[in-house]
C-alpha positions in Angstrom: 0.2 0.2 0.2 2.5 2.4 0.8 4.4 1.7 -2.3 1.7 2.9 -4.3 1.0 5.9 -2.5 4.9 6.5 -3.0 5.1 5.9 -6.6 2.0 8.3 -6.9 3.6 11.3 -5.4 6.9 10.5 -7.4 5.9 10.0 -10.8 3.6 13.3 -11.5 7.2 15.0 -9.9 9.5 12.7 -11.9 7.4 13.9 -15.0 7.6 17.7 -14.1 11.2 17.7 -13.7 11.8 15.8 -17.0 9.4 18.3 -19.1 11.3 21.4 -16.8 14.6 19.4 -18.0 14.1 19.9 -21.8 11.6 23.4 -21.5 14.3 26.0 -19.9 17.1 24.9 -22.3 14.8 24.8 -25.3 13.5 27.8 -24.1 16.9 29.4 -23.8 17.9 28.4 -27.2 15.2 30.1 -28.7 15.2 33.3 -26.6 18.5 33.7 -27.7 18.4 32.8 -31.1 15.1 35.5 -31.6 17.1 38.6 -29.4 20.8 37.8 -30.4 21.4 36.6 -34.0 20.3 37.8 -37.6 18.2 34.8 -37.9 15.5 36.6 -35.4 12.3 35.4 -35.9 13.0 33.0 -38.8 15.3 31.2 -36.8 13.4 30.2 -34.2 10.6 29.0 -37.1 13.4 26.7 -39.1 14.1 24.8 -34.9 10.6 24.7 -34.2 10.3 22.8 -37.7 13.3 21.0 -37.6 12.2 19.6 -34.3 8.4 19.0 -35.6 10.2 16.9 -38.3 13.1 15.3 -36.4 11.1 13.9 -33.3 8.4 11.5 -34.8 11.2 10.8 -37.2 13.4 9.2 -34.8 10.5 7.7 -32.9 9.1 5.9 -35.7 13.0 4.7 -36.7 13.8 3.5 -33.2 10.3 1.9 -32.6 11.2 -0.2 -36.3 14.9 -1.0 -34.8 13.4 -2.5 -31.3 10.4 -4.3 -33.1 10.9 -7.9 -33.2 
């Protein structure tokens, strides 16, 4: 019973920390590209498009390589 209570507290906390670990550096990167490069808004759009295309492609390739 205590294990279920422990997991019900730890899993959401771990999820929040993992999302923050990704979102904070990514937001910083987008801010720096937008404000400190000549690419400005176009650079942010390009980074977003790369993320949009690479993420599902990587997931597909990973799933295909582990499927047996």
